[in-house]
LUMKOL-328681 format. One record per residue (C-alpha): z negated, y negated, x negated; residue in three letters; residue number from 1. Coordinates in nm, 2 decimals. Example, Ala and Ser with C-alpha at 12.3 -4.5 7.8 and 13.67 -1.06 7.14 Angstrom:
BEGIN
+--------+--------+--------+------+-----+
!     zz !     yy !     xx ! type ! seq !
+--------+--------+--------+------+-----+
!  -0.78 !   0.45 !  -1.23 !  ALA !   1 !
!  -0.71 !   0.11 !  -1.37 !  SER !   2 !
+--------+--------+--------+------+-----+
//
This chain:
BEGIN
+--------+--------+--------+------+-----+
!     zz !     yy !     xx ! type ! seq !
+--------+--------+--------+------+-----+
!   0.04 !  -0.03 !   0.02 !  MET !   1 !
!   0.07 !  -0.35 !  -0.08 !  PRO !   2 !
!  -0.22 !  -0.52 !  -0.33 !  GLU !   3 !
!  -0.49 !  -0.73 !  -0.10 !  GLN !   4 !
!  -0.63 !  -1.08 !  -0.17 !  ALA !   5 !
!  -0.87 !  -1.09 !  -0.42 !  ASN !   6 !
!  -1.21 !  -1.01 !  -0.33 !  GLN !   7 !
!  -1.44 !  -1.03 !  -0.63 !  THR !   8 !
!  -1.76 !  -0.95 !  -0.58 !  THR !   9 !
!  -2.12 !  -1.11 !  -0.71 !  ALA !  10 !
!  -2.08 !  -0.97 !  -1.09 !  VAL !  11 !
!  -2.38 !  -1.11 !  -1.22 !  ASP !  12 !
!  -2.51 !  -0.85 !  -1.30 !  HIS !  13 !
!  -2.27 !  -0.74 !  -1.49 !  LEU !  14 !
!  -2.24 !  -0.89 !  -1.77 !  GLU !  15 !
!  -2.45 !  -0.69 !  -1.97 !  PRO !  16 !
!  -2.17 !  -0.40 !  -2.02 !  ILE !  17 !
!  -1.97 !  -0.68 !  -2.17 !  ALA !  18 !
!  -2.29 !  -0.74 !  -2.45 !  SER !  19 !
!  -2.62 !  -0.63 !  -2.56 !  ARG !  20 !
!  -2.81 !  -0.86 !  -2.36 !  ALA !  21 !
!  -3.06 !  -0.65 !  -2.12 !  PHE !  22 !
!  -2.95 !  -0.37 !  -1.87 !  PHE !  23 !
!  -3.05 !  -0.46 !  -1.52 !  ASP !  24 !
!  -2.94 !  -0.11 !  -1.37 !  GLY !  25 !
!  -3.04 !  -0.12 !  -1.06 !  ALA !  26 !
!  -2.88 !  -0.41 !  -0.95 !  ALA !  27 !
!  -2.55 !  -0.32 !  -1.15 !  THR !  28 !
!  -2.54 !   0.02 !  -0.96 !  PHE !  29 !
!  -2.56 !  -0.15 !  -0.61 !  ASN !  30 !
!  -2.31 !  -0.43 !  -0.69 !  THR !  31 !
!  -2.08 !  -0.17 !  -0.76 !  LEU !  32 !
!  -2.22 !   0.01 !  -0.46 !  GLN !  33 !
!  -2.11 !  -0.30 !  -0.26 !  THR !  34 !
!  -1.76 !  -0.31 !  -0.43 !  GLY !  35 !
!  -1.69 !   0.11 !  -0.32 !  PHE !  36 !
!  -1.78 !   0.07 !   0.03 !  THR !  37 !
!  -1.61 !  -0.26 !   0.10 !  LYS !  38 !
!  -1.27 !  -0.10 !  -0.10 !  ALA !  39 !
!  -1.36 !   0.24 !   0.12 !  ALA !  40 !
!  -1.40 !   0.05 !   0.48 !  ALA !  41 !
!  -1.11 !  -0.18 !   0.44 !  GLN !  42 !
!  -0.87 !   0.11 !   0.25 !  ASN !  43 !
!  -0.90 !   0.40 !   0.47 !  PRO !  44 !
!  -0.56 !   0.58 !   0.38 !  GLY !  45 !
!  -0.64 !   0.55 !   0.07 !  GLU !  46 !
!  -1.00 !   0.76 !   0.00 !  ILE !  47 !
!  -0.90 !   1.09 !  -0.13 !  ARG !  48 !
!  -1.22 !   1.35 !  -0.15 !  GLU !  49 !
!  -1.24 !   1.65 !  -0.36 !  SER !  50 !
!  -1.44 !   1.88 !  -0.51 !  PHE !  51 !
!  -1.51 !   2.04 !  -0.82 !  TYR !  52 !
!  -1.73 !   2.29 !  -1.10 !  THR !  53 !
!  -1.83 !   2.13 !  -1.35 !  PHE !  54 !
!  -2.05 !   2.38 !  -1.60 !  ALA !  55 !
!  -2.15 !   2.59 !  -1.26 !  GLY !  56 !
!  -2.23 !   2.27 !  -1.11 !  GLN !  57 !
!  -2.09 !   2.18 !  -0.76 !  ARG !  58 !
!  -1.93 !   1.76 !  -0.82 !  VAL !  59 !
!  -1.75 !   1.59 !  -0.51 !  ARG !  60 !
!  -1.52 !   1.33 !  -0.60 !  PHE !  61 !
!  -1.46 !   0.99 !  -0.39 !  ARG !  62 !
!  -1.16 !   0.84 !  -0.46 !  ILE !  63 !
!  -0.99 !   0.51 !  -0.33 !  VAL !  64 !
!  -0.69 !   0.48 !  -0.44 !  GLY !  65 !
!  -0.39 !   0.78 !  -0.43 !  HIS !  66 !
!  -0.25 !   0.63 !  -0.70 !  ALA !  67 !
!  -0.59 !   0.62 !  -0.93 !  LEU !  68 !
!  -0.72 !   0.99 !  -0.78 !  ALA !  69 !
!  -0.42 !   1.19 !  -0.87 !  GLN !  70 !
!  -0.43 !   1.08 !  -1.25 !  HIS !  71 !
!  -0.79 !   1.00 !  -1.28 !  LEU !  72 !
!  -0.89 !   1.40 !  -1.16 !  THR !  73 !
!  -0.57 !   1.61 !  -1.32 !  ALA !  74 !
!  -0.80 !   1.64 !  -1.63 !  PRO !  75 !
!  -1.01 !   1.84 !  -1.37 !  PHE !  76 !
!  -0.74 !   2.01 !  -1.22 !  SER !  77 !
!  -0.87 !   2.34 !  -1.33 !  HIS !  78 !
!  -1.22 !   2.33 !  -1.24 !  LEU !  79 !
!  -1.12 !   2.15 !  -0.87 !  ARG !  80 !
!  -1.23 !   2.41 !  -0.61 !  MET !  81 !
!  -1.02 !   2.55 !  -0.39 !  THR !  82 !
!  -1.23 !   2.66 !  -0.12 !  SER !  83 !
!  -1.37 !   2.53 !   0.20 !  SER !  84 !
!  -1.59 !   2.21 !   0.19 !  VAL !  85 !
!  -1.99 !   2.33 !  -0.03 !  PRO !  86 !
!  -2.26 !   2.29 !   0.20 !  PRO !  87 !
!  -2.40 !   2.05 !  -0.06 !  ASP !  88 !
!  -2.38 !   1.90 !  -0.43 !  TRP !  89 !
!  -2.51 !   1.88 !  -0.80 !  GLN !  90 !
!  -2.26 !   1.51 !  -0.87 !  LEU !  91 !
!  -2.16 !   1.30 !  -0.65 !  THR !  92 !
!  -1.85 !   1.06 !  -0.82 !  ILE !  93 !
!  -1.74 !   0.77 !  -0.71 !  ASP !  94 !
!  -1.45 !   0.51 !  -0.77 !  LEU !  95 !
!  -1.22 !   0.24 !  -0.69 !  TRP !  96 !
!  -0.93 !   0.11 !  -0.83 !  ASP !  97 !
!  -0.95 !  -0.28 !  -0.88 !  GLU !  98 !
!  -0.56 !  -0.33 !  -0.83 !  LYS !  99 !
!  -0.45 !  -0.12 !  -0.52 !  THR ! 100 !
!  -0.76 !  -0.16 !  -0.31 !  THR ! 101 !
!  -0.78 !  -0.60 !  -0.38 !  GLY ! 102 !
!  -1.23 !  -0.58 !  -0.41 !  ILE ! 103 !
!  -1.26 !  -0.72 !  -0.77 !  ARG ! 104 !
!  -1.59 !  -0.65 !  -0.97 !  CYS ! 105 !
!  -1.48 !  -0.63 !  -1.33 !  GLN ! 106 !
!  -1.54 !  -1.00 !  -1.50 !  PRO ! 107 !
!  -1.21 !  -1.14 !  -1.59 !  PRO ! 108 !
!  -1.08 !  -1.10 !  -1.90 !  ARG ! 109 !
!  -0.97 !  -1.42 !  -2.06 !  ALA ! 110 !
!  -0.69 !  -1.21 !  -2.23 !  ALA ! 111 !
!  -0.51 !  -0.83 !  -2.18 !  PRO ! 112 !
!  -0.70 !  -0.61 !  -2.38 !  ASP ! 113 !
!  -0.49 !  -0.49 !  -2.71 !  SER ! 114 !
!  -0.73 !  -0.24 !  -2.86 !  GLN ! 115 !
!  -0.96 !   0.03 !  -2.73 !  TRP ! 116 !
!  -1.32 !  -0.10 !  -2.66 !  THR ! 117 !
!  -1.62 !   0.07 !  -2.53 !  GLU ! 118 !
!  -2.01 !  -0.06 !  -2.50 !  LEU ! 119 !
!  -2.28 !   0.18 !  -2.36 !  THR ! 120 !
!  -2.57 !   0.00 !  -2.22 !  VAL ! 121 !
!  -2.92 !   0.15 !  -2.09 !  ILE ! 122 !
!  -3.20 !   0.06 !  -1.83 !  SER ! 123 !
!  -3.51 !  -0.01 !  -1.97 !  PRO ! 124 !
!  -3.64 !   0.25 !  -1.79 !  ASP ! 125 !
!  -3.38 !   0.49 !  -1.87 !  HIS ! 126 !
!  -3.27 !   0.60 !  -1.53 !  ARG ! 127 !
!  -2.96 !   0.38 !  -1.50 !  PHE ! 128 !
!  -2.63 !   0.48 !  -1.73 !  VAL ! 129 !
!  -2.33 !   0.18 !  -1.79 !  GLY ! 130 !
!  -2.05 !   0.21 !  -1.97 !  GLN ! 131 !
!  -1.75 !  -0.04 !  -2.05 !  ARG ! 132 !
!  -1.42 !   0.05 !  -2.12 !  GLN ! 133 !
!  -1.05 !  -0.15 !  -2.09 !  PRO ! 134 !
!  -1.02 !  -0.11 !  -1.77 !  ARG ! 135 !
!  -1.30 !   0.07 !  -1.63 !  THR ! 136 !
!  -1.66 !   0.00 !  -1.46 !  LEU ! 137 !
!  -1.92 !   0.26 !  -1.45 !  THR ! 138 !
!  -2.29 !   0.32 !  -1.36 !  CYS ! 139 !
!  -2.44 !   0.64 !  -1.33 !  PHE ! 140 !
!  -2.82 !   0.69 !  -1.17 !  ASP ! 141 !
!  -3.02 !   0.97 !  -1.32 !  ARG ! 142 !
!  -3.22 !   1.02 !  -1.05 !  ALA ! 143 !
!  -3.01 !   1.07 !  -0.77 !  THR ! 144 !
!  -2.71 !   1.23 !  -0.99 !  ASP ! 145 !
!  -2.50 !   0.96 !  -0.87 !  HIS ! 146 !
!  -2.19 !   0.81 !  -1.06 !  LEU ! 147 !
!  -2.01 !   0.52 !  -0.96 !  ILE ! 148 !
!  -1.76 !   0.29 !  -1.08 !  GLY ! 149 !
!  -1.42 !   0.05 !  -1.08 !  SER ! 150 !
!  -1.12 !   0.08 !  -1.25 !  LEU ! 151 !
!  -0.78 !  -0.14 !  -1.28 !  VAL ! 152 !
!  -0.55 !   0.10 !  -1.25 !  TRP ! 153 !
!  -0.27 !  -0.06 !  -1.41 !  GLN ! 154 !
!  -0.04 !  -0.06 !  -1.70 !  GLU ! 155 !
!  -0.12 !  -0.05 !  -2.04 !  PRO ! 156 !
!  -0.36 !   0.19 !  -1.91 !  ILE ! 157 !
!  -0.56 !   0.34 !  -2.19 !  PHE ! 158 !
!  -0.52 !   0.69 !  -2.30 !  ILE ! 159 !
!  -0.86 !   0.79 !  -2.32 !  TYR ! 160 !
!  -0.94 !   0.62 !  -1.97 !  GLU ! 161 !
!  -0.67 !   0.91 !  -1.84 !  GLN ! 162 !
!  -0.68 !   1.19 !  -2.02 !  ALA ! 163 !
!  -1.10 !   1.22 !  -2.09 !  ARG ! 164 !
!  -1.21 !   0.95 !  -1.76 !  PRO ! 165 !
!  -1.56 !   0.91 !  -1.76 !  LEU ! 166 !
!  -1.68 !   1.08 !  -2.07 !  ALA ! 167 !
!  -2.02 !   0.91 !  -2.16 !  ARG ! 168 !
!  -2.21 !   0.92 !  -1.81 !  PRO ! 169 !
!  -2.09 !   1.22 !  -1.80 !  LEU ! 170 !
!  -2.22 !   1.36 !  -2.12 !  LEU ! 171 !
!  -2.55 !   1.25 !  -2.01 !  GLN ! 172 !
!  -2.51 !   1.41 !  -1.67 !  TRP ! 173 !
!  -2.41 !   1.69 !  -1.88 !  TYR ! 174 !
!  -2.74 !   1.68 !  -2.10 !  ASN ! 175 !
!  -3.02 !   1.62 !  -1.78 !  ASP ! 176 !
!  -2.88 !   1.98 !  -1.67 !  HIS ! 177 !
!  -2.95 !   2.12 !  -1.97 !  ASP ! 178 !
!  -2.52 !   2.17 !  -2.11 !  VAL ! 179 !
!  -2.55 !   2.13 !  -2.43 !  GLN ! 180 !
!  -2.19 !   1.91 !  -2.54 !  VAL ! 181 !
!  -2.08 !   2.00 !  -2.94 !  ILE ! 182 !
!  -1.80 !   1.92 !  -3.05 !  HIS ! 183 !
!  -1.52 !   2.16 !  -3.15 !  SER ! 184 !
!  -1.27 !   2.34 !  -2.98 !  GLY ! 185 !
!  -1.26 !   2.73 !  -2.77 !  LEU ! 186 !
!  -1.02 !   2.95 !  -2.65 !  VAL ! 187 !
!  -0.97 !   3.27 !  -2.50 !  ALA ! 188 !
!  -0.92 !   3.60 !  -2.59 !  TRP ! 189 !
!  -0.91 !   3.88 !  -2.36 !  ASN ! 190 !
!  -1.20 !   3.71 !  -2.22 !  ASN ! 191 !
!  -1.36 !   3.61 !  -2.52 !  GLN ! 192 !
!  -1.45 !   3.28 !  -2.66 !  GLY ! 193 !
!  -1.33 !   3.17 !  -2.96 !  LEU ! 194 !
!  -1.51 !   2.84 !  -3.11 !  LEU ! 195 !
!  -1.33 !   2.62 !  -3.32 !  PHE ! 196 !
!  -1.59 !   2.40 !  -3.51 !  VAL ! 197 !
!  -1.56 !   2.14 !  -3.82 !  GLY ! 198 !
!  -1.56 !   1.76 !  -3.83 !  LYS ! 199 !
!  -1.24 !   1.50 !  -3.74 !  GLY ! 200 !
!  -0.95 !   1.68 !  -3.97 !  GLY ! 201 !
!  -1.04 !   2.00 !  -3.99 !  SER ! 202 !
!  -0.77 !   2.15 !  -3.82 !  GLY ! 203 !
!  -0.96 !   2.22 !  -3.45 !  LYS ! 204 !
!  -0.73 !   2.12 !  -3.25 !  SER ! 205 !
!  -0.36 !   2.22 !  -3.43 !  THR ! 206 !
!  -0.57 !   2.61 !  -3.47 !  SER ! 207 !
!  -0.66 !   2.51 !  -3.14 !  VAL ! 208 !
!  -0.32 !   2.42 !  -2.95 !  LEU ! 209 !
!  -0.07 !   2.69 !  -3.21 !  ALA ! 210 !
!  -0.35 !   2.99 !  -3.08 !  CYS ! 211 !
!  -0.22 !   2.83 !  -2.66 !  VAL ! 212 !
!   0.16 !   2.78 !  -2.74 !  CYS ! 213 !
!   0.10 !   3.13 !  -2.83 !  ARG ! 214 !
!   0.08 !   3.23 !  -2.48 !  GLY ! 215 !
!  -0.23 !   3.58 !  -2.53 !  ARG ! 216 !
!  -0.49 !   3.31 !  -2.57 !  PHE ! 217 !
!  -0.61 !   3.10 !  -2.30 !  ALA ! 218 !
!  -0.73 !   2.71 !  -2.30 !  TYR ! 219 !
!  -1.03 !   2.58 !  -2.29 !  LEU ! 220 !
!  -1.12 !   2.25 !  -2.50 !  SER ! 221 !
!  -1.00 !   2.10 !  -2.84 !  ASP ! 222 !
!  -1.29 !   1.85 !  -2.89 !  ASP ! 223 !
!  -1.57 !   1.88 !  -2.63 !  HIS ! 224 !
!  -1.72 !   2.21 !  -2.51 !  VAL ! 225 !
!  -2.02 !   2.29 !  -2.28 !  GLY ! 226 !
!  -2.25 !   2.49 !  -2.39 !  LEU ! 227 !
!  -2.48 !   2.69 !  -2.19 !  LEU ! 228 !
!  -2.70 !   2.95 !  -2.29 !  ARG ! 229 !
!  -2.84 !   3.25 !  -2.12 !  LEU ! 230 !
!  -3.17 !   3.42 !  -2.06 !  PRO ! 231 !
!  -3.09 !   3.71 !  -2.29 !  ASP ! 232 !
!  -2.97 !   3.46 !  -2.58 !  GLY ! 233 !
!  -2.63 !   3.48 !  -2.51 !  SER ! 234 !
!  -2.42 !   3.16 !  -2.47 !  PHE ! 235 !
!  -2.13 !   3.02 !  -2.22 !  LEU ! 236 !
!  -1.84 !   2.81 !  -2.32 !  GLY ! 237 !
!  -1.76 !   2.58 !  -2.02 !  HIS ! 238 !
!  -1.48 !   2.37 !  -2.05 !  SER ! 239 !
!  -1.48 !   1.95 !  -1.97 !  LEU ! 240 !
!  -1.11 !   1.85 !  -1.95 !  TYR ! 241 !
!  -0.82 !   2.05 !  -2.00 !  ASN ! 242 !
!  -0.72 !   1.75 !  -2.20 !  SER ! 243 !
!  -0.59 !   1.71 !  -2.55 !  THR ! 244 !
!  -0.59 !   1.44 !  -2.81 !  ALA ! 245 !
!  -0.48 !   1.46 !  -3.18 !  LEU ! 246 !
!  -0.26 !   1.27 !  -3.43 !  ASP ! 247 !
!   0.06 !   1.17 !  -3.29 !  THR ! 248 !
!   0.21 !   1.30 !  -3.64 !  ASN ! 249 !
!   0.06 !   1.67 !  -3.61 !  HIS ! 250 !
!   0.19 !   1.67 !  -3.22 !  LEU ! 251 !
!   0.52 !   1.64 !  -3.46 !  ALA ! 252 !
!   0.41 !   2.01 !  -3.56 !  ARG ! 253 !
!   0.45 !   2.15 !  -3.25 !  VAL ! 254 !
!   0.77 !   2.04 !  -3.06 !  PRO ! 255 !
!   0.71 !   2.27 !  -2.73 !  LEU ! 256 !
!   0.45 !   2.00 !  -2.66 !  LEU ! 257 !
!   0.64 !   1.64 !  -2.75 !  ALA ! 258 !
!   0.80 !   1.58 !  -2.42 !  PRO ! 259 !
!   0.45 !   1.60 !  -2.24 !  TYR ! 260 !
!   0.29 !   1.33 !  -2.41 !  ALA ! 261 !
!   0.09 !   1.14 !  -2.23 !  LEU ! 262 !
!   0.24 !   0.71 !  -2.17 !  LYS ! 263 !
!   0.02 !   0.44 !  -2.22 !  GLY ! 264 !
!  -0.21 !   0.26 !  -2.47 !  SER ! 265 !
!  -0.43 !   0.48 !  -2.78 !  LEU ! 266 !
!  -0.60 !   0.35 !  -3.10 !  PRO ! 267 !
!  -0.53 !   0.45 !  -3.41 !  LYS ! 268 !
!  -0.18 !   0.66 !  -3.34 !  GLN ! 269 !
!  -0.32 !   0.90 !  -3.18 !  ARG ! 270 !
!  -0.17 !   1.15 !  -2.89 !  SER ! 271 !
!  -0.30 !   1.26 !  -2.58 !  ALA ! 272 !
!  -0.18 !   1.58 !  -2.35 !  LEU ! 273 !
!  -0.27 !   1.76 !  -2.02 !  LEU ! 274 !
!  -0.28 !   2.13 !  -2.04 !  LEU ! 275 !
!  -0.28 !   2.13 !  -1.67 !  ALA ! 276 !
!   0.12 !   2.03 !  -1.71 !  ASP ! 277 !
!   0.25 !   2.29 !  -1.94 !  MET ! 278 !
!   0.03 !   2.61 !  -1.94 !  PHE ! 279 !
!  -0.14 !   2.56 !  -1.60 !  PRO ! 280 !
!  -0.21 !   2.99 !  -1.57 !  GLU ! 281 !
!  -0.32 !   2.98 !  -1.96 !  ARG ! 282 !
!  -0.63 !   2.76 !  -1.85 !  LEU ! 283 !
!  -1.02 !   2.95 !  -1.82 !  VAL ! 284 !
!  -1.30 !   2.76 !  -1.66 !  ARG ! 285 !
!  -1.59 !   2.99 !  -1.87 !  VAL ! 286 !
!  -1.60 !   3.23 !  -2.14 !  VAL ! 287 !
!  -1.90 !   3.41 !  -2.31 !  PRO ! 288 !
!  -1.89 !   3.27 !  -2.71 !  ILE ! 289 !
!  -1.82 !   3.61 !  -2.93 !  ARG ! 290 !
!  -1.71 !   3.39 !  -3.29 !  VAL ! 291 !
!  -1.71 !   3.10 !  -3.48 !  LEU ! 292 !
!  -1.42 !   2.98 !  -3.67 !  PHE ! 293 !
!  -1.46 !   2.72 !  -3.96 !  ILE ! 294 !
!  -1.11 !   2.60 !  -4.01 !  PRO ! 295 !
!  -1.00 !   2.45 !  -4.30 !  ARG ! 296 !
!  -0.66 !   2.38 !  -4.42 !  ILE ! 297 !
!  -0.48 !   2.47 !  -4.71 !  THR ! 298 !
!  -0.13 !   2.49 !  -4.87 !  ASN ! 299 !
!  -0.07 !   2.82 !  -4.87 !  ALA ! 300 !
!   0.13 !   2.94 !  -4.62 !  ARG ! 301 !
!  -0.01 !   3.23 !  -4.45 !  GLU ! 302 !
!  -0.35 !   3.18 !  -4.28 !  SER ! 303 !
!  -0.67 !   3.42 !  -4.33 !  LYS ! 304 !
!  -1.02 !   3.47 !  -4.27 !  ILE ! 305 !
!  -1.32 !   3.52 !  -4.46 !  SER ! 306 !
!  -1.68 !   3.56 !  -4.34 !  PRO ! 307 !
!  -1.87 !   3.25 !  -4.39 !  ALA ! 308 !
!  -2.24 !   3.19 !  -4.39 !  SER ! 309 !
!  -2.48 !   3.12 !  -4.13 !  LYS ! 310 !
!  -2.54 !   2.73 !  -4.38 !  GLY ! 311 !
!  -2.17 !   2.75 !  -4.36 !  GLN ! 312 !
!  -2.11 !   2.72 !  -4.02 !  ALA ! 313 !
!  -2.43 !   2.52 !  -3.84 !  LEU ! 314 !
!  -2.34 !   2.24 !  -4.13 !  LEU ! 315 !
!  -1.97 !   2.23 !  -4.02 !  ALA ! 316 !
!  -2.09 !   2.21 !  -3.62 !  LEU ! 317 !
!  -2.43 !   2.02 !  -3.62 !  SER ! 318 !
!  -2.28 !   1.70 !  -3.74 !  PRO ! 319 !
!  -2.06 !   1.57 !  -3.57 !  SER ! 320 !
!  -2.24 !   1.77 !  -3.25 !  SER ! 321 !
!  -2.53 !   1.63 !  -3.26 !  LEU ! 322 !
!  -2.41 !   1.28 !  -3.29 !  LEU ! 323 !
!  -2.28 !   1.27 !  -2.95 !  LEU ! 324 !
!  -2.58 !   1.26 !  -2.86 !  PHE ! 325 !
!  -2.84 !   1.15 !  -3.12 !  PRO ! 326 !
!  -3.13 !   1.07 !  -2.88 !  SER ! 327 !
!  -3.18 !   1.44 !  -2.79 !  ARG ! 328 !
!  -3.06 !   1.59 !  -3.19 !  SER ! 329 !
!  -3.43 !   1.78 !  -3.21 !  VAL ! 330 !
!  -3.32 !   2.03 !  -2.88 !  ARG ! 331 !
!  -2.95 !   2.01 !  -2.96 !  GLY ! 332 !
!  -3.01 !   2.15 !  -3.34 !  PHE ! 333 !
!  -3.17 !   2.41 !  -3.20 !  VAL ! 334 !
!  -2.94 !   2.49 !  -2.93 !  LYS ! 335 !
!  -2.65 !   2.49 !  -3.24 !  VAL ! 336 !
!  -2.87 !   2.66 !  -3.47 !  THR ! 337 !
!  -2.98 !   2.96 !  -3.21 !  GLN ! 338 !
!  -2.55 !   3.04 !  -3.15 !  LEU ! 339 !
!  -2.51 !   3.02 !  -3.44 !  VAL ! 340 !
!  -2.75 !   3.26 !  -3.53 !  GLU ! 341 !
!  -2.61 !   3.48 !  -3.26 !  GLN ! 342 !
!  -2.21 !   3.54 !  -3.33 !  VAL ! 343 !
!  -2.06 !   3.60 !  -3.60 !  PRO ! 344 !
!  -1.91 !   3.31 !  -3.84 !  CYS ! 345 !
!  -1.63 !   3.34 !  -4.03 !  TYR ! 346 !
!  -1.35 !   3.07 !  -4.28 !  TRP ! 347 !
!  -0.97 !   3.02 !  -4.06 !  LEU ! 348 !
!  -0.81 !   2.91 !  -4.35 !  GLU ! 349 !
!  -0.51 !   2.75 !  -4.18 !  SER ! 350 !
!  -0.12 !   2.74 !  -4.35 !  GLY ! 351 !
!   0.11 !   2.55 !  -4.29 !  TYR ! 352 !
!   0.27 !   2.81 !  -4.08 !  ASP ! 353 !
!   0.10 !   2.74 !  -3.74 !  LEU ! 354 !
!   0.29 !   3.08 !  -3.58 !  ALA ! 355 !
!   0.07 !   3.22 !  -3.87 !  SER ! 356 !
!  -0.27 !   3.05 !  -3.69 !  ILE ! 357 !
!  -0.26 !   3.30 !  -3.38 !  PRO ! 358 !
!  -0.09 !   3.58 !  -3.57 !  ARG ! 359 !
!  -0.40 !   3.61 !  -3.82 !  CYS ! 360 !
!  -0.69 !   3.60 !  -3.52 !  ILE ! 361 !
!  -0.49 !   3.84 !  -3.35 !  GLU ! 362 !
!  -0.47 !   4.09 !  -3.63 !  GLU ! 363 !
!  -0.80 !   4.04 !  -3.67 !  PHE ! 364 !
!  -0.93 !   4.04 !  -3.32 !  LEU ! 365 !
!  -0.81 !   4.38 !  -3.30 !  ALA ! 366 !
!  -1.05 !   4.53 !  -3.55 !  THR ! 367 !
!  -1.32 !   4.34 !  -3.48 !  ALA ! 368 !
!  -1.68 !   4.44 !  -3.35 !  ILE ! 369 !
!  -1.79 !   4.12 !  -3.21 !  LEU ! 370 !
!  -2.12 !   4.08 !  -3.03 !  SER ! 371 !
+--------+--------+--------+------+-----+
//
């Protein structure tokens, strides 16, 4: 529908999102809630409701703006519930498109954003988490498990806002529900979870995508995995998004993927893709984690696998994972330590022939005895 005349709600309490001043979380949440209510009331034909399963928890989305709903939920498409409407849910996400509805809530900008910016603020009582990105403004109420926000869905949209939407408030929500988000890649082979860990540039994303393109592996993540410890001490790995982001020059090494790169602004020459666009049948929600690989790039043509110590695996996994949530570093360190102790760990010496990565892993798994 055509854009309506702007109706701006009070933004006095939203200014701290753009600075590091005192953050009045309750006032910000209420202002956004007022904006969402207006947007929904004045645009009933634009309301889209859908339900998803995030790490075993039921989530309801209500989005005002058809285009926004279509694009923003795409990275979660493999997590969508296709059965009847659930009787209850553990998280409510309410969003509206300021451009479509004409209901403005975000402070005006003097000039269009040309660089990626991101700011997260927490209320003094730790109940509310606010986040500001170039086109997105959200506030999460931890007490009621209610996330609300507005987006200005227009070109140029930043790819991170499209490929991994709501990342920071969802990270908080997962953590509140005892799901540790770790920096790693995850694929499945015969329903066995293979975790790839290491710092940025170590080859995690390349290894994951090489496996998925091979055809015998399913995709869960190349960056963030939801880690859940079961009562028997084993671990499940949950998929959070079906998107991937990698260096554009690395994308050129996988010609099959290049045509699917999302259009939009992205910092540092990165490219993003939705695996649902390419391999919807290769997407999996959750698997038991059975083995851990530490990729490292070599100058050899062929890839190979060799044993790694628990200490080496912990060093590869812990730093970047714990930085996702430094305030919970002690609890997080305990959990990743338990994971490393529970599964066998190996080096994956990645050769420059990308086809050798999944081939090497398949040959290894054919004879390996996994815990």
